[in-house]
N, C-alpha and C positions, 0 to 999 in steps of 0.2 A: 614850696619849701618854707615860706614865711609862716604858714600855719603849723607846720611840723615844728619849727623853732618855737612857736608860741606854746605848743603843748609841752615841749621839753622845758621851757622856761616856767610854765605853770607847775610842773612837777619839781622844780628846783627848790621850792620851800620844803623844809624838813618834815612838816606835818601834812603836806598835801597828799591825800590818798586817792583822789579821783579828779579827772578833768572831763567835762562834758562838751562835746561839739554839737552845735545846733546849726541846721541849714534848712533851706526850703527851696522848692522849685528845682531849677537846673543846677543849683549848687550842691545838691544831695550827693552827686557822684564825686564831687571834690571832697566833701566831708569823709566819704567812705575811703577814698584814696589816701587822704591825709592820715586817717586812723590806721590804716594798714601799713603805710610806709613807716610811720612812727613806731608801731608795734613790732614790725618785722625787721627793720633795719637799724633803728637807733635805740630803742628801749625795749629790750627783749623781756623785761620783767613786767610788762603791761598785759592786761587781759581785757577783753570786752566785758564790761560789767552789765550793761543793759542797753538795749536799742528800743527806742520808742518812735513809732511812726504816727502821723496824724494828718489832718487837713485844717487849714486856716482859711477863713473868708477874707479876701482882700477887697477894699473899696477901690473902685475905678473912678477916674475923673468924670466919666460920662454918667455917673450916678448909680451904676449897677455894682454887683459884686462878682468875684470869680474865686474859685477854690484853688488853693495852692498846697501841694504836698509838703510835709515837714518831716524831719528826722532829728532825733537826739541820740548821740552815741556817747555812752559813758565809758571812759577808759579808766581802769583801776590798777593801781600799782600792787603787784603781788609781792608780799614780803619774802625775803630769802628763806629758804626751807629750814635752815638750821637755827634761825633766830626765833625765840618765843615772843609773841606780841601780847602785851597786856591789854585786855579788853576794857574799854570804858575809862581808862586813865588818861589817854591822850585826847586833846582836842584835835579834830580833823578839819581840814580846810578843803573847800571845793572850788575849782576854777571852771569857769564857763568861757568857751571860745566860740564866737559867732563866725560862721563862714559866710562871707558876703559874695555875691555873684561877681565873677571877674570877666566872664564871657560877655561880649557886647550883645550877643543874641539872646541873653537873658532879659534884655530890655524890650518891652512891648513895642512892636513896630520895626524892630531891627532884625532882619533875616541874614542869611549867609552873605548875600550879595552886598547889602548895605554895610555889613560888618567889614567886608573887604575894602569897600570904598572908604570907610572911616579909618581903617588901618593905614591906607595910603595917605591919609591926611595927618597921621601922627596920633590917632586915637586908638590905642591898643587894648584898653581895658575900660571897665565901668568907671573906675577911679579917674582915668584920663578924661572920659566923657564928662563926668561931673565937674571937672575943673576947666573945661573949655568954654570960650566965649561964644554964645549962640550966633551972633552976627558973623563973626569970623568963620565959624564952621559952616554956616549956611552958604556963605559966599564960596567957600572951597568946594562944597558938595553940589552947589547950584540947585538947592532946594529951599523951601520956605523956612524963614527964621522961626515961625510958629512951630513947625514940626520939630526942628532941632531943639527948641526950648523945651518942648514936651519930653523929648528923650533925656535932656539934661536933668529935668525935674525928676523923671523916673529913676535916673542913675543916682541922684541925691537921696531919694526915698529908699532905694535898695541898699545904699551904704549906711543909712541911719538905722535900718532894721536889724 
């Protein structure tokens, strides 16, 4: 719902005509859900302007690369039918909202079982993981601090992108 609120806020400017959602990897489903919830429940005057899909190469710590799917969904405000819109006279504003992964399983090395163990330690999202102390978390999980530090680094990277 935070992303839905972000879209609504993005359109709150009087000259904003479109908002673009960008996501990659496992966050793609979240971006699609956010676009549909916003369009169908809160802002019925929105239409899907353009959907762009692609692939990005991501550098891995081990030195290799891996491909990650990407999506951009552009939501466009549809003007009311009775109003005439002057073309070219208004400056338009574009807002871009990045969808960050929130699922712990979006972090490399964290599967469903690890995610459940992390949640039992109070780590419920990628944001929580990024803010956790590696030593404290490794003691709670009884696994190496090196592995936990790697997850925390990955979480921070995911949030910055």
